[in-house]
N, C-alpha and C positions, 0 to 999 in steps of 0.2 A: 504494500500500500504506500501511497505517496502522501506526504503531509500537506495539508492545505490550511493556511492560517485561519480562514473563516469557518470551515466546516469540519475540521478534524482530518479525516483520511479520505482519499480518493482511491477506491478499490479498483483493481484491474478489471473486475466484472463490469465496471461503468463504461469501459471502452473496448472490451474484448469482442463484442459482436456488433461492429459498426454497420449502419445502413449504407454508408458511403465512406470510402477511404481513398487516399491518393495524395500526390504531391501538389502543393500550391506555393506561390510566392507570397510570403507574409511581409508586409511593410510597403513603403513607398519608394518609387524610383530606384536609384542606385543603392539604397539602404535595404532593399527587399532581399530576403533570404529564403531559400527553398527548404521547406519542411514537409514532413509526412503527416497528414491529417486523418483523424478518424472521427466521424460524426455518429453519435449514438444518442437516441432520445433527444433531449434538449441541451446537449453538450457537444462542443467541438474541441477535441484534444489535439495537440501537436507534439511531434517527436522529431529527433534529428533525421532519422530515416526509417524505412519500413520495417527493418529488423530490430530497431532499438525499442527497449522497454523503458527507457529513461524519459519520462513525461516532461516536456519542456514548458507546457502551459495548457490552459483550459479556458474556454470561453463559454460561459453559461448563456444560452440563447433565449431563455424564458422572457417574454414580453419585449424582445428585441426587435430590431429593424434591419433591413438590408437596403443599401443605396448603391446604385451602379453609375459608372461614368464610362467614357469611351475606352479607357485603358485600365480600369480598376473597379473594385467594389469595396464597400465598407460595411462591416457588421457592427451595429451598435448594441452593446450589452447593457440592458437596463439594470441588471443585477450589480454590475461593476461600475456603471456610469461612465463607460469608456468606449471609445471607438477602436476597432481593429481593421487595418487596411490590408487589402490583397491586390497585388498587381498581376495582370494577365501575363503569363509567360510567353505565349505566342499571340493569340487573339481572343476576342470576347466569346467566340463560340465554344471554346473549351471550358469556360467558366459557367455557362448556362446550367449544366447539370448540378454544379456545386451550389449555385444560387437557389435553384429549385429545392435541393435537399436541405439547405440551411433554412429556407423559408418553412419547409415542412417541420424542421426541428423547432423553430419558433412557435409554430402552431400545434406542436405535439400534444399539449394538454387538451385542446379542443377535440383533436382527432381521437385521442384515447377515451375521452369522456363520451363521445358519440358511439364508439365501439362498445364501451361498457354499458351504455344505456340500451343498446340494441341486443345485448347478450342476455340469454336467459339466466345465466349464472354470473352476474356482474361481480367483479372482484371487490373485496373489501378495500375501502380507501386507506391509503397510508396515513400515518400520523403526520402532523405538521413538521415535527422534528425529522422524520424519515424523508419527507418531501423536500425539506430544506437541504438536507445532507446530499441528496441526489442532484438537485438542480442548481444550488448555489456553490460558487467556488471563487477563487481569486486567480489571477494570472500568476503563475509560479515564478516567472523570470521576466521582469520588465524589459531587460536588455535583449531578449530574443524576440 
């Protein structure tokens, strides 16, 4: 498990079964660095590369936004009150699936609630503490 100042520990299970994963350029312009990202639920995690288990950071997506420009997109984390910038490595078309997946992560609560409401055996809701632990976190390394 990785320590998170705000929530205690981030367990490997929180990023072990991503709905989307792959490389992206995090940052702006010449300062952008290539990292391996895993999107799971309402969280976007990044690592040095695809074989690394050394978590470099975490973006909670709950109540967030995505803004796009001609050569980049920005994820606003409501939980952290911070923007995260991503620069297109080649062109905008390669980022469309990421933007769609991140938007789905932002809307994850509503999608899960709809699924549970339509399910004959709706799962028991988690406690506030459990929900906070899963969805809230801090960026682990500001310099990355």
